[in-house]
C-alpha positions in Angstrom: 79.5 95.1 80.9 78.5 91.9 78.9 79.4 88.4 80.0 82.2 87.6 78.1 84.9 85.4 80.0 88.6 86.4 79.0 92.1 84.9 79.4 95.2 87.1 79.8 98.4 87.0 79.7 101.1 90.0 80.2 104.9 90.9 80.2 106.4 94.1 80.1 110.3 94.9 80.2 111.8 98.5 81.4 115.5 99.9 81.1 116.8 102.9 82.7 120.4 104.1 82.1 121.7 107.5 83.5 125.2 108.7 83.7 124.7 112.2 84.1 123.8 112.3 87.5 125.9 113.7 90.5 126.0 113.1 94.3 125.8 116.2 96.8 129.7 116.4 96.8 129.5 116.9 92.9 130.8 113.1 92.4 129.9 111.7 89.1 127.0 109.0 89.6 125.8 106.4 87.2 122.7 104.5 87.5 121.2 101.6 85.5 117.8 99.5 86.2 116.2 96.8 84.7 112.8 95.5 85.6 110.5 92.8 84.0 107.1 91.8 85.1 105.0 88.7 83.9 101.4 88.2 84.9 98.3 85.7 83.9 94.7 85.9 84.6 91.1 84.9 84.2 87.6 86.4 84.2 84.6 84.2 84.2 81.3 84.7 84.3 78.4 82.0 85.7 75.0 83.4 85.1 74.9 86.5 87.4 78.0 85.8 89.3 81.7 87.1 88.3 85.2 85.6 89.3 88.2 87.1 88.6 92.1 85.9 89.3 95.4 87.2 88.6 99.0 86.5 89.4 102.1 87.9 88.5 105.7 87.9 89.2 108.2 90.5 89.0 111.9 91.3 89.4 114.2 94.6 89.4 117.9 94.8 89.2 119.4 98.1 90.3 123.3 99.1 90.2 124.8 102.4 90.8 128.1 103.4 90.8 129.6 106.5 92.3 133.2 107.4 91.1 135.3 109.9 94.0 138.7 111.3 93.8 139.5 108.9 96.7 137.7 105.4 95.8 134.9 103.8 93.2 131.8 102.6 95.0 129.1 100.2 93.4 126.0 99.3 95.0 123.8 96.5 93.5 120.0 95.5 94.4 118.1 92.8 93.0 114.2 92.4 94.0 111.8 90.0 93.7 107.9 90.3 93.7 104.8 88.3 93.4 101.5 89.8 93.1 97.7 88.8 93.1 94.4 89.6 92.9 91.1 87.7 93.1 87.7 89.1 92.7 84.2 87.7 93.3 80.7 89.8 92.2 77.3 89.6 91.6 75.2 91.3 89.1 71.7 91.6 90.3 70.6 93.8 87.3 72.2 94.7 84.1 75.6 96.8 84.2 75.3 96.6 88.0 78.6 94.5 89.2 78.8 94.6 93.0 82.4 93.0 93.7 84.9 92.6 96.5 88.3 90.7 96.4 91.9 90.9 97.7 94.9 92.8 95.7 98.7 92.3 96.7 
């Protein structure tokens, strides 16, 4: 492990669509999901000490439609999530990093 400091930025987008599902009664079900997440982080070395911090925010939207003989039902759910990570470490000898932190 070298003593390089880094800054990071990430983005992801996922889309899923299915029209071929059915519920237990044979009714056609369609589902659509969209999710995106953005995150930023920093990794920093100061002599033998290591610091790392990351924070992110994500959103997901799910929609389910069920078409039965009697009725059509639609369910929508929206989710927001904040993620974080903080690590601190000490490198007593080269290539041996002892670290602890929180992740959520």
